N, C-alpha and C positions, 0 to 999 in steps of 0.2 A: 521620299516615301520608301518604305521598305519593299523588298521584292515580294514579301508575303501579301502586302496590300495591293501591289500591282497585279498579282495573280488574281486576287479576289475581285478587283474592279474590272478586269478584262473578261470576266464570266458573262455569258449571255443568258437570257431567260430560257429555261427549259420547260416545255409544257407537254402534256399528253397529246397524242396525235389528234384526238377529238377536239381538244382545245385549239389546236392550230387551225383545224378546219373551221371551227366556229369563228375564229378571228378573221380568217380569210373572207367569210361571209360578211362580217361586219365592216371590214376595211375596204374590200374590193367591190362589194355589191350594195353597201349601205344597209345590210341586214337581210338575211335569207328567209326569215319567217314572215308570216303575215302580220305579226305584231312585234316589230323589232324593238330592241332595247333602245332607249333614248334618254331624254332629260338633260339636266345640266351636268357638265363635266368641269371640275375645278382644277386648273393647272397653274401651279406656282413655278415660275421660271426666273433664272438670273437675268438681270437687266441687259447683259450683253447678248442675250438671245432675242431681244425685242423684235428686230426685223425678221429673223428667220421664223420665229414661232408665230408671228402675226400671219405670215404666209402659210405656215403649216396649219394654223387654226382655220383659215379660210378654205384650204384644200380639204381638210378633214371634214368640215361641215358641209362642203359640197358633196362629198361622197356619202356622208351620213347626215342628211337634212333633218333627221329627228333629234339631233344633238345640238345643244348650245354650249360651246366651249367658252368658259370664263377664264381669261388669261390674267393672272396676277403677277406683275413684274416687280422686281426689287433686288436689293443686294442679297446674295445667297445666305449670309449670316442672319440678316433680318427675317428672311423667309423661314429659315430653319428655326429661329427663335419663336416665331408665330406658330409654327407647327407643333413645337414642343409645348406651347401654352394652350394647345387645343384647337387651333384654327382648322376648320374643315378643308381638306385638300384630297384630291384623288391622285394627282401626279405631281412629283417634284423633280425639277431639272436644275441642277446646281452647276456653278462655274468651277467647282473644285470638289475633290473627294472628301476633304476633311469635314465639311458641313454635312455631307451625306453620311459620313461615318458616325456622326453624333446621333443621327436618327436611327441608323442600324443598331448602334449600341443600346439605344433606348427601346428596341424592339418594335419600332413604329413602321417598318417596311414589310411588305409582303414579298418574300423572296429577296434575292440579291439584285442590287441596281446594276445597270449596264453603262459602260462608257459608250456614248453615242456620237461624240464629236470631239475635236480638239481645236484649240485657238492659240494664236501667238500674240505676244505683246507688241505694241507699236507706239512710238511717240506720236502724240496728237498735238497739232498746232493750229491756230486760226488760219483761215484761207490766206495764202500768200506768205505765211511764215514770217510775220513782221519782226519776231525776235531772233531770226536767223539761227534757229536751233537745229543742230546737225547730229549731235551725239548725246549720249547720256552725260558726258562731262559738262555739257552746257547747263544741266540742271543745278550745278553748283554756283552759277553766276548770280550774285546778289541782286543785280539790277532787273532780273526777270521775275515775273510772277509765276510761280510753279504750283501745280496742284497734283495730288495723288488721291487715289481712293484710300479710305481709312485702313489701318493695318489689319482689322478683322474682316475686311472684305477681300475676296479672292484677288481682284485686280490690284489691290493695295499690297497684299502680302507678296504676290508674285513680283510686283515692281520693285519692292525692297530687296528681294532676292537678286534681281537683275543688277541693282545698284551695288550690292555687295560683291557680285561677281566682277563688276567693272571697276571696283575700288573707288566709287564715287559717293560722296555724302551730299544728297540733294538739299537745296535751300528751300524747304517746303513752306508755302504760304497758306495752304488750305488742305484739309483732309476731308474728302467728300464721302457720303454714306453709300454711294453706288456709282458704278461706272457711267450710268446715264446722267446723274447729277454732275459729275465731273465733265462729261462731254458737253453738257449744256453751257457751262461756264466758258469752255474753250470756244464753242460756237459763237458766243456773245462777245468774244474778245476780252473777257474779264481776266483771262489767264494767257500767258505766253506759251505754255506747254504743259502737258500732262502725259501720263502713261495709261493707255487704254488697250483694247484689243483690236486686232485687224478688222474684225467684224463691226466694231463700233465706228471706226473711221469710215468704213464703206457705207454704213447706214446714214452718215451725215450728209450725203448727197452733195458733196463739194463745199459744204460750209466749213469743213475741217480738212486739213492736209495731214497725211501720214508720213512719218520718217521711219524707215525700217531699222531695226537693231541688228548688229552683227550676230551671226548664228551662235557664237560662243558666249554672247551676253543675253540672249533671249531665253525665255522660259516657255515651255509648252504646257498649256492648261488642258487637263482632261475633264470633260463634262459628263457626269453620270446622270442617269434618269432612273426613277423608281416609282413604284406604286405603293401607296400608303396601305398599311394593314387594315385600317378602318375606313378605307375609301368609301364615300357615299355612293359612288357609281363604279364598282370594281370592273364590271364587264366592259364598259366603254373605256375605262382607264387602260385596260389591256389592249383594246383596239387602238387607242391613241398611241401608246408606246410602240406597238407593232408598226404603226404608220411612220413614226419618227425613225425607226430602225430599218424601214423599207428602202428600196431604191429611190422611190419618189421623194421620201422624206430626206434622204441623203443628198439628193440633187438640190433640194431647197437650201439645205444647210451650206453646201458648197457655194451656191449662188450668193450667199450672204457672208462669205469670207471665212467660214469654218472649214475644217478638213475632216475626212473620215478617220475613225479610230484606228 
């Protein structure tokens, strides 16, 4: 990514002081008026955020009981495609900046997105590592069943970058539409290894083991979040994003294996 894009994605939302006060009322107090904004909030998020955003959803609804957060998880490219085709969405959280860029270029976001978290790649293997996978070089072993995310999915694109950096050509047996689909096959023992994120291995609750990549072979994924220009519930969308960016939201993300931006 160019330095221009890095600068753009590192920007945070800027709001008038009155807007900040309003968000504080919504996020911290569950609404300061006698008739608080509520209703349904539609959040589309990358599959690798499943555990973190499920907890963020619960915490946000506890603070704002008048809101029903509907969490739609999937591959970032599939979610982006659905939004471009007109799917109603208030907030989009992607596992990469390129899919968010497509929405920015189409004029579909209100303001600039914000990088809210980072994630690292990790080799995922079934519990006990029956294939004895230790490095990226093992992905070239023909006797192993190897899975990656599809090339147009962030985890798949980043994994291929890691293989190129390591000089390894993986013997791929399946390309999955999302990191969650890939993880499910590894959990079931249908694959000997795959490349997911640290957060995904952590979310598997011991059903999957993780093998760390060397620093010089790993790729850091930046996760942007943004509010849609035609969001059905823009006020609560701002409150939700503010919560994700808050200390409480950050603590939840770290608990689930992500890091602060």
